[in-house]
N, C-alpha and C positions, 0 to 999 in steps of 0.2 A: 503493500501500502505505499501511496506517496501521502509523505508528513513535511510538518513545518520542522525542520532543526532548533528554530529560535524559543519557539513552544516549549522545546524539552529543557533546554537551558532551566535549572533550578528544581529538577524533578529528582525525588528521593531515588538514590541508588539501595535497591533490594540485593537479597542473598537470599536462597532457602526461601526464596517465594515469599517471604514478609519482611524478615527483621532490616530496617535500612541502617545502613554504613555510610551513607553518604550525599552529598550533593552532587549532580552533573553541571560542572562547572564551563565545560568549553567543549570543543572537538577539534581537532585538526584533521585537515582533506589534503590531499593531493591534488593540486591545479595544474597536473598532466593527464590524471586519467578519472579525477572528479569521485574519487573514493575517499570516506571517513575514515582515515586508519586509525584514530586515535580518539577515546573520550579522556579528556581531563578531570578527574574524581577531585571532590573539595572534600575529605575528610578530618574526622577529629571533632572537638567543637572547638566555638569560635576564639578559645585561648591559645589550643593548639593546634590549629589547623594545621594543613599541609594537602598540595597538591598532586594526586598520584594518576599517572598512564595507565589507560586499560587500553590492550588492543580490541578492535572490532569483532578478531574470533571468539570473545567472551560474552558480544552482547546477545542479549535478551530480545524479547520482542514488548518496544514499550506498551506500558499499561495508562492508553490515555485516559481512561477514567480513572484511575486511581494517582494521576501523577507520578508515576513511579517508574523506574529504568533498573528491570533485572541486569544481575551481571552473574555468570558462571562462574565464580572464583569464591575462596575461602575470604574472610575476613585478614586472616593471616597473609592470604596471596595479595590484599589487596594493600594491606600494609606494608610490604617489603615490595612493590611495586617502584618501576622506575620513578622518581622524585622532578616535577619538574619547576627549574628556579628560574626565580622571575626577578632574579635582582641586578638584571639589566633591562634596560629596554629596547628589547629587538622588538618589534610588533610583529614583522615576518617569519620570524622564526620562535624558537625553543629548543631549549637545552636539558636533554637528559641526565641526568646521575643514576650510573650502574653501582649497586654496592657490591666489595669483592665477592667474587664465588658466584655471583649472579647470573644464570642464562635464561636467557628469555628467547624464545620463535616468535619470527618476524613471517607476516605474511607478504610483504612490500613495504619499505618507509623511505625509501630512496638511497642518499648517500649519508654514511654518517661521518664524520669529520672529527676526527683528534685534534687536542689544540697544537698538537706535535708530536712525530713529524712525519707519522706517515698516516694517509687515509685508510677507513676500514669502511670495506662493503657489506652492507648485507641484503644479499641476493633475494631470491625467491625461496622462503621453505628455512633458509639459513635461520643459524644459533649465533648469539654474540655472548662467549663467556668472558667475563673479568675473571681472571687466577689469583689476584696479587691484591693492589691497593684500587680505593675507590678513585675513578676516573669520569671525567662528566664529559658527555658528547655533544654534541652540536649537529641537529636535523638540517637537511636541505632547506633552503628558503622553498622548493617546491608544497612544502607544509606549512600552510595557512592557517591561523587563529579563527573561526567563525564568527568570536563575538570582535576582532579586531577588523575582520571582513565588510561586518556591518557599516551602515554609513559610508563606507567608502563612494568617492564621488562617481557617476558615471559617464561618460564620455559619448556622444555617438563619431559615427566614422567620418563626421565633419567637423569634429573639435567643437562640439556646442556639447554645453552640458545638462543631463536630462532630469537629474536628479540622484539620488542615491540607493545602493543595496540597502534593500528592508529588509530578505529571510532567504533561506534556499530552502528547497522543496528536494527530500531526500526517499528513494523507496528506501524502507525501514526492514527488506529481507536481504539486499545486497549490501547497503548501505552506500551507493551511489547517488551523487546528488544529481536530480534531475533538471529542473528548474532554480534560478534564481528571479526574485522579487525584486522588482524595482519600485522605488516610491519615486513618481515622474511628478514631483512639488514643483519643477523648476519648468515647465510647462504648463500652456494655460487648460488642459484636461488635467489636470494634476488628480494621479489616479494609479493603481496599483496593478503592473503586467508584468507576465512571466516571458523569460527568457532563457531559452535552452544556452547550459554552456559552450557550448561548441561554435557560437554564433558571437565569440567574444574574439578582439585580434590580439588583447594583451590585459593584463593585469601588471599596474605600476604599484609594487607594496612600497616604495619609498615615498614616493607621491601621495600614496592612499586613492588609487583612480580607477578605473577599471574601464576601458576601452572597448565598446563595441562594435561588430559588423554590421550595422543596422545605422538609418538616418533618425533624426528626431523626427523629422515627419511621419514616418514609419510608426514609432513609438508613438504617436500621437494617436494613431486610428486601431492601434492594437488591442483586440478585445479587453475587457477591464478584468482582472483577478478579483474574486471573492473569497477570501480566506475561510468562510464558512461553509463553501461549498467544496467539497469532494472534487479532486481533478482525475476523470474516468476518460475510457478512451477516444468516447466521443468529445470531450471537450478539447484534449489534445490535439484530435486529426483537423478539429475546427482552428487550431492553433498554428499547425503549421502548414495547415491549407492558405491563412493570413498572410504569414512571413512568406509563401513562397517554397518552402523547405520542404527535402521529403520526408515523410516519416520514419520512425525508427521504431 
C-alpha cells in the first residue's frame, strides 16, 4: 500500500507486537534507487535519549490506526544497533558508530568511508565487522534524511521556483519511495501535487533544492493531491497520463 512517510514520523516503535521501545524519528533513503534503507529510532527517556539505526529488513507493517511501527528485533538488539552521531552539521549525511566486535548485515547502503585511510565498501548482502576499537563510519551523501528533505525548495526545468517538498509516498511492502508530494505555494494555484522521483533532474543537498524535469505551467495544471484519499491504480493512471509519461 502507498503511504505517507511524513505521517509515520513520531509513531511508537513496538516489539513483540505491543512493547513500546521508542519513537520513529526519521528515515534515510538512497536517492539513486529511492529505497528507504534505514529508520532512525529515538530510544530511551527524554533525559537519556539516543538515536539508533534500524535496517529496512527489520521493518514490520506500520499499524496506521494504532500509530505504531513494529520491528523484528529484540530490545537488546535495538540498544546495540549503530548510533547516529548528530554532533556535526551535515544535513545530507549521517555518521554511523559501530561498536567493537559488532557485525551487521546490509542489503545495500552505498559506500561507507572510514575517516582514514582506506574506504570500506558494503556490497549487496555483505557484512561489516569491526574487530578492535570503536570506529566511526560516514555514509555516502546518497543517503538523505526524510526530515532534512522536507521543505527543500522545488525548482522547475526553467529555473522557476514552484514551492517546497511536503511529503514522500512510500510503498510499505518494498519500502520504495514512489512519489514526492509538492506544496505549490509559490504559484497561484497553490495546492499539493504528486510527482515521481524519476522526473527529477537533480537534488542539490547543499542548496536544499530539488530540480524537476517539468515546467511550472505543467505543475499548475496537474491533478490536485488529496492526502485523505487513497492512491489507487486508477489515480496513478490519470496522473501518468496527464504528465505524458509511461505507466510503471
